[in-house]
N, C-alpha and C positions, 0 to 999 in steps of 0.2 A: 739865469731869470726866472725860471720855470718856479726853480727851489726860494729863491727870494720873494717871490709872491705868494708862494705856499707857506714861508714864514710868515709874512707881513698879515697876510689873511686869513690864515685858517681855516674854520668851518664856514667865512664868510664866504669863500671860493668854490664855487656852484659845479662848474665844468670848464673842459680847457682842452684845446688842441694843440699840439705842437708838432713840429715837423723841423727834423733836426739829422744831421748823418750819424748813424753810430751812436745816436744816444744810450747811454746805460746808465741814467741817474735812477735813484731808488725816488719814487714819488705817493705820496702818501693821498692825494685827492683823486677824484675821476676824469683824467688824462686821457684822450684819445692819440695814442703819438704814431707819428708816420716817420718813414727815411726817407724822406724826400731827397730828388737826386742836386747834385753841385759835382761842377758847374753846368751841367746839362740835365730839364726837367726830366722826371722817370714817371711811372705811372703813380710812385708815393706820393710825386708832388701833385697831380689831378687827385691822386683821395682826401688827401690834406685840405685842399681846397675846397673840395665838397661838403669835408664833415666842418672845416669853418662856416661854409653858406649857412648850414643846417645850424649852426651853434647861435650863428647871427638872427638867422629869423627866430630862433626861439625869445633870444636877446630885446630882439626888435619888436616882439609883442606884450612881451613878460617888461618893457621898458626900463627895464637892468642897467648894469653897470657893466661895461665892457672893458677891460686893460690888453690892450695889444703891445705884444713883447715882440721890437722889430731888430735884427741885425743885418750883415752883410752875409751874402749865400742867400737870402732870402726871395730874390728874383727866379732862383730856379728852385728851391724846396717847395714852394706852394705856388700854383699856377693853375689857370683856367682858360680855354682859349674863349677868344672876343665872339666867335661863330663857330658853329659844329661844323665848318666847311671845314676849319682850323684842326689838326691833325697833331697826335703826341709827335709822332715823327717831323713833322713840319716847324712846331717849338723846337726840336730839338737841333735840327738842319741851321733855322733861321738864328736860336742863338750861338751855336754853334761858330757860324760864319761871323756875327757881330764879335765874339771874344779873340776870333785868329786874323780881324781887319785891324786892331791896333788902335781903335777909336777911343773917345773920349768916354769915359761912362758915362756924362749926360749925353752925349749922342746914341751911345748903344740904348739908355734908358728911353731915350724919345722913341725910337724903334718898339721897343718890345711892348709899353704904353700901349701903343697902336693895336695891337693883335690880343691882350690881353684883358679879362672880365676881373683881374685882381689889382693890377698895378694901376697909379695913378692916382689914388683916392678911393678906387672902385668897392675897395672891399668893406670901408668903412661905411659909404655909402648903402650896405643891405642892414645898416641898424641905425637909421634919422632918427629912429624917437628913442634910442639907448642913450646914457650918457658914455661920451667916451674918454681915452687918456692913451695916450701912445709912449712906450718908454723906449728909447734907442740906444741902440748899438752901435757908432757910426762909424762904418769904412769909406767915407766919405771925406770930401770938404769942408770944415768948421763953417756954420753957416747951410750947408746943402744938405740937409737934412732929409730933402723930398726925394733925393736920390738914392739914398738907403734903400735896398732891396724893392728897387724902383717906386718906392713910397706908396704902398699900397694902402694907409690912411691919413695923409698927404694932400691938402692942407685941411679936411676937413675935420680935422680932431686936436685937440691942445694936445701940446707933446713936450718931453722933457728930453734932452742927450743926457745917457750918464757915463759914455765913455767913448773918444775919439783918437785919431792919429795920436792929436796932438800930445795926448795922455803918456801914450807909449812914448811919443821924442823928449818932453819933459822929465820923465820919468831916467831916461839913458842920460842924459846931460846931468842929471842932478850926480848921478853916480859915477861920471867922468869925473865932474870937479871935485869929488868925493876922492878919488883917487889920484888927482891933481895934475888934471889935463885941460890944457887954457881951450875951453870947450863952445862950441856953439853951434845955433840949431841953424841949418838953411833953408828957413821954411819957404823961400822962392823957388828953390830947386824940388821940384816936387812932381809936376806932369808933363815933361819935355819928353818928346822922341827919345829915345831910350839912347842913341848915340852923342845926341846934346847936354841930354843928362850927365850922363859919365865924365864928358869933359868938362862939364860945369864943376863935378863935384871933385876931378882930379887939380883941376886951378885953382879952386878956391882952398884946400887942403895947401898949399901952397905959401899962402896967405897968414898971419897972426894966427891960428890956432892948432892945436896938437890934435886935436878931437874935432871932427865935423859930421854931425849928425842931419839927417835928412828924413823924411817920409813922403808917403804920397802913392802912386803908382804911373810909373814912364809907361810911354805909352811904344807897345811891343808886341809888333804884326806878327805871325807866324811864318816861317819862311819854307819849312821842310817838315818832315813828318816825324821829327824825333821828339825826346822828353826832355822836358823844361818849362821855365815861365820866365817872368821877366826878371824876377832875382838874380838867378843862374845866369841868366846873361849878360845883365849887368856888374855880375861878379868878373865873368869872363871878357868882358870889353876893357873893365878899369884893370884887368891884370893884365893885358896886352900893354895896356901906355901906362903900366905902372912905373915911375923913375926913383931912385934912391935904394938906398941898403933896409930902412926902416919904415916904413911904409905896408898897411895892411886895408884889407878892404873888406866889409861883411855886407852882404842883404840877405833879406829875410822874409815870408809873411809872416804878421802875427799871426794868422790862422793853422801854422804850422804846414801850409803846403802848398807850391810854386806851380803854378798852371796843370800841366797834366801828368806831374813828377810827383813822387812819395817823399820830396824832400822839404826844407821850410827855405834852404836856400843854402848859399856856401861862402866861405872866406877864401881868400888870395892874399899873396904879398909879392915881394920882388922876385923869388925862384919860381913863381907858378910855372909861368911860361916855359924856362929851362928844365925843369922838371918832366914835363908832357912832352919834350921833343925826345928827352933821353928816353920816354916811351914809344917815341913816332906818332905823339897826337899832334894832329896840328890845327891850332884851336880857330884859323879860320872856315875850316871845313866843317866843325863844330858848329857854329856860329851859322853858316850858309846852311844848315838841317835844321834849324834851333834843338839843337841836341846838347845843350849846355849838362844837363842832367847827366849823361853818358861823359863827357869830358871832366866833370870832376868826381863822379863814382871813381873812377881810371884813377885819379889821383888820391883818394882818399880824404878830400876837403870836404863833401857834404854836409851840409846841420840839417840833422834830421833830429826831429822833436814829435814826432806823430801828430794829429790833430788837437790844437791845445782849448779846441772849444771856445773860443771868441774868435772876434776880427775886426783889426783896427787900422788895414790895410799895412802897407810894408813898413820897415826901418831899416836904414841904410846906415854904418857907423865906417867911419873912414880915419885910420890913428896915423899918427908918426912918432917918433920916439920925441918927448917934452924937451923939452930947453931950458936951460938952469932958471 
């Protein structure tokens, strides 16, 4: 997004602040770059917010034009407490508890906004005399843009959504059609509790479709101290219930990172559980410890892409052998 703004504005771009993990792009303009934490804020997250405040104060005095580039993950990567009584350790602890709770993103963000001087439009409020526009890569539902990065600029600025989960879903759907599958998108299978969502996916695949695609983020509370996330757990739960010889399930995060693991997700078929038992792996035990990453690592069925540089939520694809 920063490269796109540079390309569009050239020398008209005066100053900028970026907070992103592992940022390595070559930029020509005078950006201040911080490696903000994700999924938990770090010292650089606070430094990025302070730099953004200074930039916005300058733009406000100059009555300038400010472009906010907002994407998923921003809740952690740029943060400042609402009160000096709230420390970075407090911010990290609260976020860790919220993430592990399995609550919906709207519920999590309602809490985050209460202790943040950035979220819920507060960042944009520092530049009330400037002209403001927000460009968004969304990791929330359609028409729920105020929850992207906990809405640091909404509803106080005009905005435009550039990409969202629906972009990935429709791209996968079109590719499936090109490959000859009877493909459908299950828009309604999106934010269910994870066990319910997995059951719905498998049931829907038995209907008149060979390729079922869904997105969003299942609600997945953390129950143990293992490694994994909702995508890896989705695949493991589906693997336990897969029937028939020709079904395959994939679930992955479009940012390339699932939970606290280095994988984007995993893939499973009806042989997954039998292969696991041959290795003395008990799937129920791994589920109980929220350790689905280790389960699929032992099987060699992880999907590892590395960070993709964007985040438009999760993508789940179920396939079965196409009918004539």
